[in-house]
TIRO-2110 file (N, C-alpha, C; in Angstrom, 1 decimal):
// TIRO-2110
-14.9, 10.0, -28.1, N, 1, A
-15.6, 9.2, -26.7, CA, 1, A
-14.9, 8.0, -26.6, C, 1, A
-14.2, 7.3, -27.2, N, 2, A
-13.7, 6.1, -26.3, CA, 2, A
-12.5, 6.4, -25.7, C, 2, A
-12.1, 7.3, -26.5, N, 3, A
-10.3, 7.7, -25.8, CA, 3, A
-11.0, 8.3, -24.1, C, 3, A
-11.8, 9.2, -24.2, N, 4, A
-12.4, 9.0, -22.8, CA, 4, A
-12.4, 8.2, -22.1, C, 4, A
-13.2, 7.4, -22.1, N, 5, A
-13.2, 5.9, -21.8, CA, 5, A
-12.1, 5.2, -21.4, C, 5, A
-10.8, 5.1, -21.9, N, 6, A
-9.9, 5.0, -21.9, CA, 6, A
-8.8, 5.5, -20.6, C, 6, A
-8.5, 6.9, -21.1, N, 7, A
-8.4, 7.7, -19.8, CA, 7, A
-9.0, 7.7, -18.4, C, 7, A
-10.1, 7.5, -18.6, N, 8, A
-10.4, 7.1, -17.1, CA, 8, A
-10.1, 6.0, -16.6, C, 8, A
-10.2, 4.6, -17.3, N, 9, A
-9.8, 3.3, -16.9, CA, 9, A
-8.6, 3.3, -16.7, C, 9, A
-7.7, 4.0, -17.6, N, 10, A
-6.2, 4.2, -17.5, CA, 10, A
-5.9, 4.4, -16.1, C, 10, A
-6.5, 5.8, -15.4, N, 11, A
-6.5, 6.6, -14.4, CA, 11, A
-6.8, 5.8, -13.3, C, 11, A
-7.6, 4.9, -13.3, N, 12, A
-8.2, 4.4, -11.9, CA, 12, A
-7.6, 3.2, -11.8, C, 12, A
-7.2, 2.6, -13.1, N, 13, A
-5.8, 1.2, -12.6, CA, 13, A
-4.8, 2.0, -12.1, C, 13, A
-4.2, 3.2, -12.6, N, 14, A
-2.8, 3.2, -12.1, CA, 14, A
-3.1, 3.2, -10.7, C, 14, A
-4.3, 4.1, -10.3, N, 15, A
-4.3, 4.4, -8.8, CA, 15, A
-4.8, 3.0, -7.7, C, 15, A
-5.0, 2.1, -8.7, N, 16, A
-5.1, 0.8, -7.7, CA, 16, A
-4.1, 0.4, -7.7, C, 16, A
-3.1, 0.3, -8.6, N, 17, A
-1.6, -0.2, -8.5, CA, 17, A
-0.7, 0.6, -7.8, C, 17, A
-1.1, 1.9, -7.7, N, 18, A
-0.5, 2.9, -6.7, CA, 18, A
-0.7, 2.3, -5.3, C, 18, A
-1.9, 2.0, -4.7, N, 19, A
-2.8, 1.8, -3.5, CA, 19, A
-1.9, 0.5, -3.5, C, 19, A
-1.7, -0.7, -4.0, N, 20, A
-1.3, -1.8, -4.0, CA, 20, A
0.4, -1.7, -3.4, C, 20, A
1.2, -1.0, -4.2, N, 21, A
2.5, -0.6, -4.1, CA, 21, A
2.4, 0.3, -2.7, C, 21, A
1.5, 1.1, -2.2, N, 22, A
1.7, 1.6, -0.8, CA, 22, A
1.3, 0.5, 0.3, C, 22, A
0.1, -0.1, -0.1, N, 23, A
0.0, -1.3, 0.9, CA, 23, A
1.2, -2.0, 1.2, C, 23, A
2.0, -2.4, -0.3, N, 24, A
3.1, -3.3, -0.1, CA, 24, A
4.2, -2.9, 0.9, C, 24, A
4.3, -1.5, 1.0, N, 25, A
5.3, -0.8, 1.8, CA, 25, A
5.0, -0.5, 3.3, C, 25, A
3.8, -0.9, 3.7, N, 26, A
3.8, -0.7, 5.0, CA, 26, A
3.7, -2.4, 5.3, C, 26, A
4.1, -3.0, 4.6, N, 27, A
4.5, -4.8, 5.4, CA, 27, A
6.0, -4.5, 5.7, C, 27, A
6.5, -4.8, 6.5, N, 28, A
7.8, -5.1, 7.5, CA, 28, A
8.6, -6.1, 6.6, C, 28, A
9.7, -5.6, 6.1, N, 29, A
10.9, -6.9, 5.5, CA, 29, A
11.9, -6.6, 6.9, C, 29, A
13.0, -7.3, 6.3, N, 30, A
14.0, -7.1, 7.3, CA, 30, A
14.5, -5.8, 7.7, C, 30, A
14.5, -4.9, 7.1, N, 31, A
15.2, -3.3, 7.6, CA, 31, A
13.9, -2.6, 7.8, C, 31, A
14.3, -1.7, 8.7, N, 32, A
13.8, -0.9, 9.3, CA, 32, A
13.2, 0.5, 8.2, C, 32, A
12.2, 0.5, 8.1, N, 33, A
11.3, 1.7, 7.1, CA, 33, A
10.8, 2.7, 7.8, C, 33, A
10.7, 4.2, 7.4, N, 34, A
9.6, 5.0, 7.8, CA, 34, A
8.3, 4.7, 7.4, C, 34, A
8.6, 3.8, 6.5, N, 35, A
7.1, 4.0, 6.0, CA, 35, A
6.1, 3.1, 6.7, C, 35, A
7.1, 2.2, 7.3, N, 36, A
5.8, 1.1, 7.9, CA, 36, A
5.0, 1.8, 9.1, C, 36, A
5.3, 3.1, 9.5, N, 37, A
4.5, 3.9, 10.5, CA, 37, A
3.6, 4.7, 9.8, C, 37, A
3.8, 4.7, 8.4, N, 38, A
3.1, 5.8, 7.5, CA, 38, A
1.7, 5.6, 7.6, C, 38, A
0.8, 4.4, 7.8, N, 39, A
-0.9, 4.7, 8.2, CA, 39, A
-1.2, 4.6, 9.7, C, 39, A
-0.2, 4.5, 10.4, N, 40, A
-0.5, 4.8, 11.9, CA, 40, A
-1.4, 5.7, 12.6, C, 40, A
-2.5, 5.4, 12.7, N, 41, A
-3.2, 6.5, 13.5, CA, 41, A
-3.1, 6.6, 15.4, C, 41, A
-2.5, 7.7, 15.6, N, 42, A
-2.7, 8.1, 17.3, CA, 42, A
-4.2, 8.9, 17.7, C, 42, A
-4.4, 8.2, 18.7, N, 43, A
-5.2, 8.6, 19.3, CA, 43, A
-4.6, 10.0, 20.2, C, 43, A
-4.8, 11.0, 19.6, N, 44, A
-4.3, 12.6, 19.9, CA, 44, A
-5.4, 13.4, 20.6, C, 44, A
-5.6, 13.3, 21.9, N, 45, A
-6.7, 14.0, 22.6, CA, 45, A
-7.8, 13.9, 22.3, C, 45, A
-8.1, 12.4, 22.2, N, 46, A
-9.4, 11.8, 21.9, CA, 46, A
-9.4, 11.6, 20.3, C, 46, A
-8.8, 12.1, 19.5, N, 47, A
-9.0, 12.3, 17.9, CA, 47, A
-8.0, 11.5, 17.1, C, 47, A
-8.4, 10.5, 16.7, N, 48, A
-7.8, 9.6, 15.6, CA, 48, A
-6.8, 10.6, 14.9, C, 48, A
-5.6, 10.5, 14.7, N, 49, A
-4.7, 11.9, 14.2, CA, 49, A
-3.5, 10.7, 13.5, C, 49, A
-3.2, 11.1, 12.2, N, 50, A
-2.1, 10.6, 11.5, CA, 50, A
-0.7, 10.7, 12.2, C, 50, A
0.2, 9.6, 12.3, N, 51, A
1.5, 10.1, 12.9, CA, 51, A
2.5, 11.0, 12.2, C, 51, A
2.4, 11.3, 11.0, N, 52, A
2.9, 12.0, 9.9, CA, 52, A
2.3, 14.0, 10.6, C, 52, A
1.4, 13.7, 11.4, N, 53, A
0.9, 15.1, 11.8, CA, 53, A
1.6, 15.4, 13.3, C, 53, A
2.0, 14.3, 13.5, N, 54, A
2.5, 14.5, 15.3, CA, 54, A
3.8, 14.4, 15.3, C, 54, A
4.7, 13.5, 14.2, N, 55, A
6.2, 13.0, 14.8, CA, 55, A
6.7, 13.2, 13.4, C, 55, A
8.4, 13.1, 13.4, N, 56, A
9.2, 13.0, 12.0, CA, 56, A
9.1, 11.4, 12.3, C, 56, A
9.6, 10.6, 11.3, N, 57, A
10.6, 9.1, 11.5, CA, 57, A
11.8, 9.0, 10.6, C, 57, A
12.5, 8.7, 10.9, N, 58, A
13.8, 8.3, 10.4, CA, 58, A
14.3, 7.1, 10.7, C, 58, A
15.2, 6.2, 10.1, N, 59, A
15.8, 5.4, 10.2, CA, 59, A
17.0, 5.8, 11.1, C, 59, A
17.5, 5.3, 12.1, N, 60, A
18.2, 5.2, 12.8, CA, 60, A
19.8, 4.0, 12.4, C, 60, A
19.0, 3.1, 12.1, N, 61, A
20.1, 1.6, 11.2, CA, 61, A
19.1, 1.0, 10.8, C, 61, A
19.6, -0.4, 10.6, N, 62, A
18.9, -1.2, 9.7, CA, 62, A
17.7, -1.8, 10.7, C, 62, A
17.6, -1.8, 11.8, N, 63, A
16.5, -2.3, 12.6, CA, 63, A
15.8, -1.4, 13.2, C, 63, A
16.0, -0.3, 13.4, N, 64, A
15.6, 0.6, 14.3, CA, 64, A
15.0, 2.2, 13.7, C, 64, A
14.1, 2.7, 14.1, N, 65, A
13.5, 4.1, 13.6, CA, 65, A
13.7, 5.0, 14.9, C, 65, A
13.7, 6.1, 14.8, N, 66, A
13.6, 6.9, 15.7, CA, 66, A
12.3, 8.4, 15.6, C, 66, A
11.2, 8.0, 16.4, N, 67, A
10.5, 9.1, 16.1, CA, 67, A
10.5, 10.5, 16.7, C, 67, A
10.3, 11.3, 16.4, N, 68, A
10.6, 13.0, 16.9, CA, 68, A
9.2, 13.3, 17.2, C, 68, A
8.7, 13.4, 18.6, N, 69, A
7.4, 14.0, 18.2, CA, 69, A
7.4, 15.4, 18.4, C, 69, A
6.1, 16.2, 17.5, N, 70, A
6.3, 17.8, 17.6, CA, 70, A
5.9, 18.5, 18.9, C, 70, A
5.7, 17.8, 19.7, N, 71, A
4.6, 18.0, 20.7, CA, 71, A
4.8, 16.8, 22.2, C, 71, A
5.8, 17.3, 22.9, N, 72, A
6.5, 16.4, 23.8, CA, 72, A
4.9, 15.8, 24.5, C, 72, A
3.9, 16.2, 24.7, N, 73, A
2.6, 15.9, 25.2, CA, 73, A
2.4, 14.6, 24.6, C, 73, A
2.5, 14.5, 23.5, N, 74, A
1.9, 13.6, 22.5, CA, 74, A
2.8, 11.9, 22.7, C, 74, A
4.1, 12.0, 23.4, N, 75, A
5.0, 11.2, 23.4, CA, 75, A
4.3, 9.6, 23.8, C, 75, A
3.7, 9.7, 25.0, N, 76, A
2.9, 8.5, 25.3, CA, 76, A
1.8, 7.9, 24.6, C, 76, A
0.9, 8.7, 23.7, N, 77, A
0.1, 8.5, 22.7, CA, 77, A
0.5, 7.9, 21.7, C, 77, A
1.9, 8.4, 21.1, N, 78, A
2.4, 7.9, 19.8, CA, 78, A
3.3, 6.6, 20.4, C, 78, A
3.5, 6.3, 21.6, N, 79, A
4.7, 5.1, 22.1, CA, 79, A
3.5, 4.1, 22.1, C, 79, A
2.3, 4.4, 22.9, N, 80, A
0.8, 3.2, 22.8, CA, 80, A
0.7, 3.1, 21.4, C, 80, A
0.2, 3.9, 20.7, N, 81, A
0.3, 3.5, 19.0, CA, 81, A
1.0, 2.6, 18.6, C, 81, A
2.2, 2.7, 18.7, N, 82, A
3.5, 1.9, 18.3, CA, 82, A
3.6, 0.5, 18.6, C, 82, A
3.1, 0.4, 20.2, N, 83, A
3.1, -1.2, 20.5, CA, 83, A
2.0, -1.5, 20.2, C, 83, A
1.0, -0.6, 20.0, N, 84, A
-0.4, -1.8, 20.0, CA, 84, A
-0.9, -2.1, 18.4, C, 84, A
0.4, -1.6, 17.6, N, 85, A
0.4, -1.8, 16.0, CA, 85, A
0.3, -3.3, 15.6, C, 85, A
-0.8, -3.6, 14.6, N, 86, A
-0.6, -5.3, 14.5, CA, 86, A
0.7, -5.3, 13.6, C, 86, A
1.3, -6.5, 13.6, N, 87, A
2.2, -7.2, 12.5, CA, 87, A
3.6, -6.0, 12.6, C, 87, A
3.8, -5.6, 13.5, N, 88, A
5.1, -4.7, 13.7, CA, 88, A
6.0, -5.8, 14.8, C, 88, A
5.1, -6.0, 15.9, N, 89, A
6.2, -6.8, 16.9, CA, 89, A
7.2, -5.7, 17.7, C, 89, A
7.2, -4.4, 17.2, N, 90, A
8.2, -3.6, 18.5, CA, 90, A
7.5, -3.0, 19.6, C, 90, A
9.0, -2.9, 20.0, N, 91, A
8.8, -2.7, 21.6, CA, 91, A
9.5, -0.8, 21.8, C, 91, A
8.7, 0.0, 21.5, N, 92, A
9.4, 1.5, 21.4, CA, 92, A
9.8, 1.8, 23.1, C, 92, A
10.6, 2.4, 23.3, N, 93, A
11.0, 3.3, 24.2, CA, 93, A
11.3, 4.9, 24.2, C, 93, A
11.5, 5.5, 25.1, N, 94, A
11.5, 7.0, 25.1, CA, 94, A
12.6, 7.4, 26.1, C, 94, A
12.9, 8.6, 25.4, N, 95, A
14.3, 9.0, 26.6, CA, 95, A
13.7, 10.4, 26.9, C, 95, A
12.4, 10.9, 26.6, N, 96, A
11.8, 12.0, 26.8, CA, 96, A
12.1, 12.8, 25.8, C, 96, A
12.8, 12.7, 24.5, N, 97, A
12.7, 13.8, 23.6, CA, 97, A
12.5, 12.7, 22.5, C, 97, A
12.8, 11.8, 22.2, N, 98, A
12.6, 10.9, 21.0, CA, 98, A
12.3, 9.4, 21.4, C, 98, A
11.4, 8.7, 20.3, N, 99, A
10.9, 7.0, 21.0, CA, 99, A
11.5, 6.7, 20.1, C, 99, A
12.4, 5.6, 20.6, N, 100, A
13.5, 4.6, 19.6, CA, 100, A
12.7, 3.4, 19.4, C, 100, A
12.1, 2.8, 18.3, N, 101, A
11.5, 1.8, 18.2, CA, 101, A
12.5, 0.7, 17.3, C, 101, A
12.7, -0.5, 18.1, N, 102, A
13.4, -1.6, 17.6, CA, 102, A
12.8, -2.5, 17.2, C, 102, A
13.0, -3.0, 16.2, N, 103, A
12.4, -4.1, 15.2, CA, 103, A
12.9, -5.4, 15.5, C, 103, A
12.4, -6.1, 15.9, N, 104, A
12.6, -7.8, 16.3, CA, 104, A
12.9, -8.1, 15.1, C, 104, A
14.2, -9.3, 15.1, N, 105, A
14.5, -9.8, 13.7, CA, 105, A
13.4, -10.9, 13.4, C, 105, A
12.9, -11.0, 12.3, N, 106, A
11.9, -11.5, 11.4, CA, 106, A
12.2, -13.4, 11.3, C, 106, A
11.4, -14.1, 11.9, N, 107, A
11.8, -15.4, 11.9, CA, 107, A
10.9, -16.0, 10.4, C, 107, A
11.8, -17.3, 10.0, N, 108, A
10.9, -17.6, 8.8, CA, 108, A
9.7, -17.4, 8.4, C, 108, A
9.0, -18.1, 9.8, N, 109, A
7.2, -18.3, 9.9, CA, 109, A
6.7, -16.8, 9.6, C, 109, A
7.1, -15.9, 10.4, N, 110, A
7.0, -14.8, 10.1, CA, 110, A
7.0, -13.9, 8.4, C, 110, A
8.2, -14.2, 8.2, N, 111, A
8.2, -14.0, 6.6, CA, 111, A
7.3, -14.4, 5.8, C, 111, A
6.8, -15.8, 6.2, N, 112, A
5.8, -16.5, 5.3, CA, 112, A
4.3, -15.5, 5.3, C, 112, A
4.2, -15.3, 6.8, N, 113, A
2.9, -15.0, 7.2, CA, 113, A
2.9, -13.5, 6.4, C, 113, A
4.1, -12.4, 6.1, N, 114, A
4.2, -11.3, 5.6, CA, 114, A
3.8, -11.6, 4.1, C, 114, A
4.6, -12.9, 3.6, N, 115, A
4.5, -12.9, 2.2, CA, 115, A
2.5, -13.1, 1.7, C, 115, A
2.1, -14.1, 3.0, N, 116, A
0.6, -14.3, 2.7, CA, 116, A
-0.3, -12.7, 2.3, C, 116, A
0.1, -11.9, 3.4, N, 117, A
-0.6, -10.7, 3.5, CA, 117, A
-0.6, -10.2, 2.1, C, 117, A
1.1, -9.8, 1.9, N, 118, A
1.3, -9.3, 0.2, CA, 118, A
0.3, -9.9, -0.3, C, 118, A
0.4, -11.2, -1.1, N, 119, A
-0.9, -11.8, -1.6, CA, 119, A
-1.5, -11.3, -1.7, C, 119, A
-2.4, -11.0, -0.1, N, 120, A
-3.6, -10.9, -0.2, CA, 120, A
-4.0, -9.5, -0.9, C, 120, A
-3.0, -9.0, -0.5, N, 121, A
-3.1, -7.2, -1.2, CA, 121, A
-2.6, -7.1, -2.4, C, 121, A
-1.9, -8.0, -3.0, N, 122, A
-2.2, -8.1, -4.7, CA, 122, A
-3.2, -8.5, -5.2, C, 122, A
-4.1, -9.4, -4.6, N, 123, A
-5.3, -9.9, -5.5, CA, 123, A
-6.4, -8.8, -5.4, C, 123, A
-6.4, -8.1, -3.8, N, 124, A
-7.1, -6.9, -4.0, CA, 124, A
-7.2, -6.2, -5.0, C, 124, A
-5.7, -5.7, -5.4, N, 125, A
-5.3, -4.7, -6.4, CA, 125, A
-6.0, -5.2, -7.8, C, 125, A
-5.7, -6.6, -8.1, N, 126, A
-6.3, -7.4, -9.3, CA, 126, A
-7.5, -7.1, -9.6, C, 126, A
-8.4, -7.5, -8.3, N, 127, A
-9.8, -7.4, -8.2, CA, 127, A
-10.3, -5.9, -8.7, C, 127, A
-9.5, -5.0, -8.1, N, 128, A
-9.8, -3.5, -8.5, CA, 128, A
-9.8, -3.2, -9.6, C, 128, A
-8.5, -3.5, -10.3, N, 129, A
-8.5, -3.4, -11.4, CA, 129, A
-9.1, -4.1, -12.8, C, 129, A
-10.1, -5.2, -12.2, N, 130, A
-10.8, -6.3, -13.1, CA, 130, A
-12.3, -5.0, -13.2, C, 130, A
-12.7, -4.7, -11.8, N, 131, A
-13.8, -4.2, -11.5, CA, 131, A
-13.7, -2.7, -12.5, C, 131, A
-12.6, -2.1, -12.7, N, 132, A
-12.5, -0.9, -13.5, CA, 132, A
-12.7, -1.5, -14.9, C, 132, A
-12.4, -2.6, -15.3, N, 133, A
-12.1, -3.2, -16.6, CA, 133, A
-13.9, -3.4, -17.0, C, 133, A
-14.3, -4.2, -15.7, N, 134, A
-15.6, -4.1, -16.3, CA, 134, A
-16.9, -2.8, -16.5, C, 134, A
-16.0, -1.7, -15.6, N, 135, A
-16.9, -0.6, -15.3, CA, 135, A
-16.9, -0.2, -17.0, C, 135, A
-15.0, 0.2, -17.5, N, 136, A
-14.7, 0.5, -19.1, CA, 136, A
-15.7, -0.3, -20.0, C, 136, A
-15.9, -1.5, -19.6, N, 137, A
-16.5, -2.4, -21.1, CA, 137, A
-18.1, -2.1, -21.0, C, 137, A
-18.6, -1.7, -19.5, N, 138, A
-20.3, -1.2, -19.6, CA, 138, A
-20.5, -0.2, -20.3, C, 138, A
-19.0, 1.0, -20.0, N, 139, A
-19.1, 2.1, -20.7, CA, 139, A
-19.0, 2.2, -22.7, C, 139, A
-18.1, 1.4, -22.6, N, 140, A
-17.8, 0.8, -24.3, CA, 140, A
-19.3, 0.2, -25.1, C, 140, A
-20.1, -0.3, -24.1, N, 141, A
-21.4, -0.9, -24.5, CA, 141, A
-22.4, -0.4, -24.4, C, 141, A
-22.4, 0.9, -23.6, N, 142, A
-23.3, 1.7, -24.0, CA, 142, A
-22.9, 2.8, -25.1, C, 142, A
-22.2, 2.7, -25.6, N, 143, A
-21.7, 3.4, -27.2, CA, 143, A
-21.8, 2.8, -28.4, C, 143, A
-22.3, 1.9, -28.1, N, 144, A
-22.3, 0.8, -29.5, CA, 144, A
-23.2, 1.6, -30.3, C, 144, A
-24.5, 2.2, -29.8, N, 145, A
-25.4, 2.5, -31.0, CA, 145, A
-24.6, 4.0, -31.7, C, 145, A
-24.0, 4.7, -30.8, N, 146, A
-23.0, 5.7, -31.5, CA, 146, A
-22.1, 5.7, -32.4, C, 146, A
-21.0, 4.7, -32.1, N, 147, A
-20.0, 4.4, -32.7, CA, 147, A
-20.0, 3.3, -33.8, C, 147, A
-20.8, 2.4, -33.0, N, 148, A
-21.0, 1.0, -34.1, CA, 148, A
-20.0, -0.3, -33.6, C, 148, A
-20.6, -1.2, -33.6, N, 149, A
-20.3, -2.7, -33.0, CA, 149, A
-18.8, -2.9, -33.5, C, 149, A
-18.3, -2.4, -34.7, N, 150, A
-17.0, -3.0, -34.9, CA, 150, A
-15.6, -2.1, -34.2, C, 150, A
-16.1, -1.0, -33.9, N, 151, A
-15.2, -0.1, -33.1, CA, 151, A
-15.4, -0.5, -31.8, C, 151, A
-16.5, -0.9, -30.8, N, 152, A
-16.7, -1.4, -29.8, CA, 152, A
-15.7, -2.7, -29.6, C, 152, A
-15.7, -3.6, -30.5, N, 153, A
-15.1, -4.5, -30.6, CA, 153, A
-13.6, -4.3, -30.3, C, 153, A
-12.8, -3.4, -31.1, N, 154, A
-11.7, -3.2, -31.3, CA, 154, A
-11.5, -3.0, -30.1, C, 154, A
-12.2, -1.6, -29.4, N, 155, A
-11.7, -0.9, -28.5, CA, 155, A
-12.0, -2.3, -27.1, C, 155, A
-12.7, -3.5, -26.8, N, 156, A
-12.8, -3.9, -26.1, CA, 156, A
-11.2, -4.9, -25.8, C, 156, A
-10.8, -5.2, -27.3, N, 157, A
-9.9, -6.1, -27.0, CA, 157, A
-8.6, -5.2, -26.9, C, 157, A
-8.6, -4.0, -27.1, N, 158, A
-7.4, -3.0, -26.1, CA, 158, A
-8.0, -2.8, -24.7, C, 158, A
-9.0, -2.4, -24.3, N, 159, A
-9.1, -2.7, -23.0, CA, 159, A
-8.7, -4.0, -22.1, C, 159, A
-8.5, -5.0, -23.0, N, 160, A
-8.1, -6.3, -22.6, CA, 160, A
-6.3, -6.3, -22.3, C, 160, A
-6.3, -5.5, -23.4, N, 161, A
-4.8, -5.6, -23.1, CA, 161, A
-4.0, -4.4, -22.0, C, 161, A
-5.2, -3.3, -21.7, N, 162, A
-4.4, -2.7, -21.2, CA, 162, A
-4.5, -3.1, -19.8, C, 162, A
-5.6, -3.8, -19.3, N, 163, A
-6.1, -4.7, -18.4, CA, 163, A
-4.8, -5.4, -17.7, C, 163, A
-4.5, -6.3, -18.7, N, 164, A
-3.5, -7.1, -18.6, CA, 164, A
-1.9, -6.4, -18.3, C, 164, A
-2.0, -5.0, -19.1, N, 165, A
-0.4, -4.5, -18.1, CA, 165, A
-1.0, -4.2, -16.9, C, 165, A
-1.7, -3.8, -16.6, N, 166, A
-1.6, -3.3, -15.2, CA, 166, A
-1.8, -4.3, -13.9, C, 166, A
-2.0, -5.4, -14.4, N, 167, A
-2.0, -6.6, -13.6, CA, 167, A
-0.8, -7.3, -13.6, C, 167, A
-0.2, -7.0, -14.5, N, 168, A
1.3, -6.9, -14.5, CA, 168, A
2.1, -6.5, -13.9, C, 168, A
1.9, -5.1, -13.7, N, 169, A
2.8, -4.3, -12.8, CA, 169, A
2.2, -4.5, -11.6, C, 169, A
1.0, -5.1, -11.0, N, 170, A
1.0, -5.5, -9.9, CA, 170, A
1.6, -6.5, -9.6, C, 170, A
1.5, -7.6, -10.6, N, 171, A
2.4, -8.9, -10.6, CA, 171, A
3.8, -8.6, -9.7, C, 171, A
4.6, -8.0, -10.7, N, 172, A
6.1, -6.9, -11.2, CA, 172, A
6.4, -6.9, -9.4, C, 172, A
5.4, -6.1, -9.1, N, 173, A
5.8, -5.4, -7.5, CA, 173, A
5.5, -6.6, -6.6, C, 173, A
4.6, -7.1, -6.4, N, 174, A
4.3, -8.3, -5.6, CA, 174, A
5.8, -9.3, -5.9, C, 174, A
6.4, -9.8, -6.7, N, 175, A
7.7, -10.5, -6.9, CA, 175, A
8.6, -9.8, -6.6, C, 175, A
8.9, -8.2, -6.2, N, 176, A
9.8, -7.4, -5.9, CA, 176, A
9.5, -7.4, -4.6, C, 176, A
8.3, -7.5, -3.8, N, 177, A
8.3, -7.4, -2.7, CA, 177, A
8.2, -9.0, -2.0, C, 177, A
7.8, -9.9, -2.5, N, 178, A
8.3, -11.2, -2.0, CA, 178, A
9.6, -11.5, -1.5, C, 178, A
10.4, -11.3, -3.1, N, 179, A
11.8, -11.4, -2.7, CA, 179, A
12.4, -10.7, -1.7, C, 179, A
12.1, -9.3, -1.6, N, 180, A
12.6, -8.6, -0.2, CA, 180, A
12.5, -9.3, 1.1, C, 180, A
11.0, -10.0, 1.0, N, 181, A
10.4, -10.6, 2.4, CA, 181, A
11.2, -11.8, 2.6, C, 181, A
11.4, -12.6, 1.7, N, 182, A
12.1, -13.5, 1.8, CA, 182, A
13.8, -13.6, 2.0, C, 182, A
14.3, -12.2, 1.5, N, 183, A
15.9, -12.3, 1.6, CA, 183, A
16.1, -12.2, 2.9, C, 183, A
16.8, -12.9, 3.4, N, 184, A
17.7, -12.9, 5.1, CA, 184, A
19.2, -12.0, 5.0, C, 184, A
END
């Protein structure tokens, strides 16, 4: 019974850490990365559609991406969605076949702004992990009558250790991303 609670808790905490890492990947660093456009929704014939379903995205060099639409008719919509994307500051251009997205050089002020965004996402992940901990603790408390109070107390200590381990994973990912953002 306790093992089932821990399996569920660890699974949900792992998902929170992965969501945080995916969120970090969408924040721009000094280098172009196709994951910057990962969550971009394009208004394709009136329907919000993920860019991944409409085009392929590749690195051209350190500061530019190439977007190759599968349907040339979607080129204007894709270009507009990239132009309107917040926190990117890119000005896409197309040659009829591909869209070139040149990313401007990051200023120190912009880098610090991105660090704040990443720290906010890390805090959201920590909150999610703590919420999972609270739900797991409630599940353990409901088992008190079946397994005994001593076992529940031991399990709660283990739950704290697991929670700390996952929060440390988020903090480590944050440190790596912060270093990457501040690297000139």
